[in-house]
C-alpha positions as CSV (number, residue, x, y, z in Angstrom):
1,X,-7.9,-15.1,-101.6
2,X,-8.2,-16.1,-97.9
3,X,-5.5,-13.6,-97.0
4,X,-7.5,-10.9,-98.8
5,X,-10.7,-11.8,-96.9
6,X,-8.8,-11.8,-93.6
7,X,-7.5,-8.3,-94.3
8,X,-11.0,-7.1,-95.0
9,X,-12.3,-8.6,-91.7
10,X,-9.4,-7.0,-89.8
11,X,-10.2,-3.7,-91.4
12,X,-13.8,-4.0,-90.4
13,X,-12.9,-4.9,-86.9
14,X,-10.6,-1.9,-86.6
15,X,-13.3,0.4,-88.0
16,X,-15.9,-1.0,-85.5
17,X,-13.5,-0.4,-82.5
18,X,-12.7,3.1,-83.8
19,X,-16.5,3.8,-84.0
20,X,-17.1,2.6,-80.5
21,X,-14.2,4.7,-79.1
22,X,-15.5,7.7,-81.0
23,X,-19.0,7.2,-79.7
24,X,-17.7,6.9,-76.1
25,X,-15.6,10.0,-76.5
26,X,-18.5,11.9,-78.0
27,X,-20.8,10.9,-75.2
28,X,-18.2,12.0,-72.6
29,X,-17.7,15.4,-74.3
30,X,-21.4,15.9,-74.6
31,X,-22.0,15.1,-70.9
32,X,-19.1,17.3,-69.9
33,X,-20.5,20.2,-72.0
34,X,-23.9,19.7,-70.3
35,X,-22.3,20.0,-66.9
36,X,-20.2,23.0,-67.8
37,X,-23.1,24.8,-69.4
38,X,-25.4,23.8,-66.6
39,X,-23.2,25.3,-63.9
40,X,-22.5,28.2,-66.1
41,X,-26.2,29.0,-66.4
42,X,-26.4,28.5,-62.6
43,X,-24.1,31.4,-61.9
44,X,-25.0,33.5,-64.9
45,X,-28.8,33.5,-64.2
46,X,-28.3,34.2,-60.5
47,X,-29.8,31.0,-59.2
48,X,-27.2,30.9,-56.4
49,X,-28.4,34.4,-55.3
50,X,-32.0,33.2,-55.5
51,X,-31.4,30.2,-53.2
52,X,-29.6,32.4,-50.7
53,X,-32.3,35.1,-50.6
54,X,-35.0,32.6,-49.9
55,X,-32.9,30.7,-47.4
56,X,-33.1,27.3,-49.2
57,X,-29.5,26.7,-50.2
58,X,-29.4,23.6,-48.0
59,X,-32.9,22.2,-48.0
60,X,-33.9,23.2,-51.6
61,X,-37.4,23.4,-50.3
62,X,-39.9,26.2,-49.9
63,X,-43.4,25.9,-48.5
64,X,-46.2,28.4,-49.2
65,X,-49.1,28.5,-46.7
66,X,-52.4,29.7,-48.1
67,X,-55.3,31.2,-46.1
68,X,-57.7,28.6,-44.8
69,X,-61.3,29.7,-45.5
70,X,-64.0,27.7,-43.7
71,X,-67.3,28.1,-45.5
72,X,-70.3,27.3,-43.3
73,X,-73.3,25.5,-44.7
74,X,-75.5,27.9,-46.6
75,X,-72.8,30.6,-46.6
76,X,-71.5,30.1,-50.1
77,X,-73.0,31.9,-53.0
78,X,-73.3,30.4,-56.5
79,X,-73.0,31.9,-59.9
80,X,-76.7,32.5,-59.9
81,X,-76.2,34.7,-56.9
82,X,-78.2,32.4,-54.6
83,X,-76.8,30.8,-51.4
84,X,-75.8,27.1,-51.7
85,X,-75.4,24.3,-49.3
86,X,-71.7,23.8,-49.8
87,X,-69.6,23.8,-46.6
88,X,-66.0,23.0,-45.9
89,X,-62.5,24.3,-46.4
90,X,-61.3,26.3,-49.4
91,X,-58.5,28.6,-50.5
92,X,-58.6,32.0,-52.2
93,X,-58.2,31.7,-56.0
94,X,-55.8,34.7,-56.2
95,X,-53.6,33.3,-53.5
96,X,-53.4,29.9,-55.3
97,X,-52.7,31.8,-58.5
98,X,-49.8,33.8,-57.2
99,X,-48.4,30.7,-55.4
100,X,-48.1,29.1,-58.9
101,X,-46.1,32.1,-60.0
102,X,-43.6,31.4,-57.2
103,X,-43.3,27.8,-58.4
104,X,-42.6,28.9,-62.0
105,X,-39.9,31.3,-60.7
106,X,-37.9,28.4,-59.3
107,X,-38.2,26.0,-62.2
108,X,-38.4,28.2,-65.2
109,X,-35.5,26.6,-67.1
110,X,-36.8,23.1,-67.6
111,X,-40.3,22.8,-65.9
112,X,-40.9,19.4,-67.4
113,X,-38.0,18.0,-65.3
114,X,-39.5,19.3,-62.0
115,X,-40.4,15.8,-60.8
116,X,-37.3,14.0,-62.1
117,X,-34.8,12.7,-59.5
118,X,-32.0,12.5,-62.1
119,X,-28.7,14.3,-61.9
120,X,-29.6,16.2,-65.0
121,X,-32.6,17.7,-63.3
122,X,-30.4,19.0,-60.5
123,X,-28.1,20.7,-63.1
124,X,-31.2,22.5,-64.4
125,X,-32.4,23.4,-60.8
126,X,-35.5,21.3,-61.0
127,X,-34.4,19.6,-57.7
128,X,-35.9,22.6,-55.9
129,X,-39.3,21.8,-54.3
130,X,-41.8,24.6,-54.0
131,X,-45.1,23.5,-52.6
132,X,-48.3,25.3,-51.5
133,X,-50.5,24.1,-48.6
134,X,-53.7,25.2,-47.0
135,X,-53.0,26.5,-43.5
136,X,-53.1,23.8,-40.9
137,X,-55.2,24.3,-37.7
138,X,-52.4,24.0,-35.2
139,X,-48.9,25.6,-35.1
140,X,-47.1,22.3,-34.6
141,X,-48.0,21.3,-38.1
142,X,-46.3,24.3,-39.7
143,X,-43.0,23.4,-41.4
144,X,-40.1,23.7,-38.9
145,X,-37.1,23.2,-41.0
146,X,-37.5,24.7,-44.5
147,X,-38.2,28.3,-45.4
148,X,-41.9,29.3,-45.6
149,X,-44.1,32.0,-47.1
150,X,-47.3,32.8,-45.3
151,X,-50.2,34.6,-47.1
152,X,-52.8,36.5,-45.1
153,X,-53.6,37.3,-41.5
154,X,-53.7,35.0,-38.5
155,X,-57.5,35.0,-38.9
156,X,-57.1,32.5,-41.7
157,X,-53.5,31.3,-41.5
158,X,-51.9,29.7,-38.5
159,X,-48.4,30.1,-40.1
160,X,-48.9,33.9,-39.9
161,X,-49.8,33.6,-36.2
162,X,-46.6,31.6,-35.7
163,X,-44.5,34.3,-37.4
164,X,-46.1,37.1,-35.5
165,X,-45.0,35.3,-32.2
166,X,-41.4,35.3,-33.2
167,X,-39.3,37.6,-31.0
168,X,-37.9,39.8,-33.8
169,X,-41.2,40.1,-35.7
170,X,-42.1,43.8,-36.3
171,X,-45.7,43.4,-37.5
172,X,-49.0,42.0,-36.2
173,X,-52.7,42.3,-36.8
174,X,-54.7,43.9,-33.9
175,X,-58.3,45.1,-33.1
176,X,-59.9,41.9,-34.3
177,X,-57.8,41.8,-37.5
178,X,-59.0,45.3,-38.6
179,X,-55.7,47.0,-38.1
180,X,-52.0,46.4,-38.8
181,X,-49.5,47.4,-36.2
182,X,-45.9,47.8,-37.2
183,X,-43.3,48.9,-34.6
184,X,-42.6,52.7,-34.6
185,X,-45.2,53.3,-37.4
186,X,-48.8,54.7,-37.0
187,X,-51.4,51.9,-37.1
188,X,-52.5,51.0,-40.6
189,X,-56.2,50.7,-41.6
190,X,-56.0,51.3,-45.3
191,X,-57.2,48.1,-47.2
192,X,-54.9,49.0,-50.1
193,X,-51.8,48.5,-48.0
194,X,-49.9,45.2,-48.0
195,X,-46.7,44.3,-46.3
196,X,-43.8,41.9,-46.7
197,X,-41.7,40.8,-43.7
198,X,-38.7,38.6,-44.0
199,X,-37.3,37.0,-40.8
200,X,-33.9,35.2,-41.0
201,X,-33.9,32.4,-38.4
202,X,-30.8,30.6,-37.2
203,X,-31.5,28.0,-34.6
204,X,-29.3,24.9,-33.9
205,X,-27.4,25.3,-37.2
206,X,-30.8,25.5,-39.0
207,X,-30.9,28.5,-41.3
208,X,-34.2,29.4,-42.9
209,X,-36.4,32.4,-43.7
210,X,-39.9,33.2,-42.7
211,X,-41.7,35.4,-45.2
212,X,-45.0,37.0,-44.1
213,X,-47.1,38.6,-46.8
214,X,-50.5,40.1,-45.9
215,X,-52.9,43.1,-46.0
216,X,-56.2,44.1,-44.5
217,X,-57.9,43.1,-47.8
218,X,-57.1,40.6,-50.5
219,X,-55.9,43.5,-52.7
220,X,-53.0,44.3,-50.3
221,X,-52.1,40.6,-49.7
222,X,-52.0,39.6,-53.4
223,X,-50.3,42.8,-54.4
224,X,-47.5,42.3,-51.9
225,X,-47.1,38.7,-53.0
226,X,-46.8,39.8,-56.6
227,X,-44.2,42.4,-55.6
228,X,-42.2,39.8,-53.7
229,X,-42.0,37.3,-56.5
230,X,-41.3,39.9,-59.2
231,X,-38.8,42.0,-57.2
232,X,-37.0,39.7,-54.9
233,X,-33.7,40.5,-56.7
234,X,-34.3,44.2,-56.0
235,X,-34.8,43.5,-52.3
236,X,-31.6,41.3,-52.3
237,X,-29.6,44.3,-53.5
238,X,-30.9,46.4,-50.6
239,X,-30.6,43.8,-47.9
240,X,-28.0,41.2,-47.1
241,X,-29.1,37.6,-47.3
242,X,-28.8,37.3,-43.5
243,X,-30.8,40.5,-42.8
244,X,-34.4,40.6,-41.8
245,X,-36.6,43.4,-43.2
246,X,-40.1,44.8,-43.6
247,X,-41.6,46.7,-46.5
248,X,-45.1,48.4,-46.6
249,X,-46.6,48.9,-50.1
250,X,-49.8,50.5,-51.3
251,X,-51.9,49.2,-54.3
252,X,-54.5,51.8,-55.3
253,X,-55.9,49.6,-58.1
254,X,-56.2,46.0,-59.0
255,X,-53.2,46.4,-61.3
256,X,-50.4,45.0,-59.1
257,X,-47.7,46.7,-61.1
258,X,-49.2,50.0,-60.0
259,X,-47.8,50.4,-56.4
260,X,-46.0,52.8,-54.1
261,X,-43.7,51.9,-51.3
262,X,-44.8,53.7,-48.1
263,X,-41.8,52.7,-46.1
264,X,-39.2,49.9,-45.7
265,X,-36.4,49.2,-43.2
266,X,-34.1,46.5,-41.9
267,X,-35.2,44.7,-38.7
268,X,-32.6,44.8,-36.1
């Protein structure tokens, strides 16, 4: 009888060990599949191309600078169409809205993991940091390492002023911000126009991109921003990742999918 009980116990122990081994093997296979699938998606979905186009392969960080609107006391108008006493700094709603669209573009696979520091989040590209900030008041406070996107003219965005001062920049606002000047192009005064300029910067082994998106009116700025986030892959096919370029668009209506390209070229 004792021998029979001993055989049963030994059999149970063997089954338990087999179960543990099977569980470990199953976990290992599952983890391996996650890694393989994750990296497969990485290449299949073109995330590698996305990182190179935006110049964030190393830093995994992109900063969007929004126009800084300073509302003076008594200069804000309420919903009842009367002037209010609010004063202070604010941002344009449509700029903030399109900035959110950029964030979604970089973390669309698993948005819920965007704040997770785990290895799994990196497999699903949620390690990429895309943040938006109101424009600082001085150039020294503008990001100096990561790639940036600047919305609006230097009148409201110091990051735009910094980009315009770059040696290879082809565009700037003139005549008290009422006109856009692009090298070798007639001056632009049409409020329906918006431009995108990408400058590739390589200083002291620091590779990053400066994107300048603006127009004489909000319509041009927001339209150009929508075009950039929706058609970055189209631009990547036209220009190499290490090439700077400028493109001028026209948005005749508030429908940002309704646009024409006035001109575009590589910046030498």
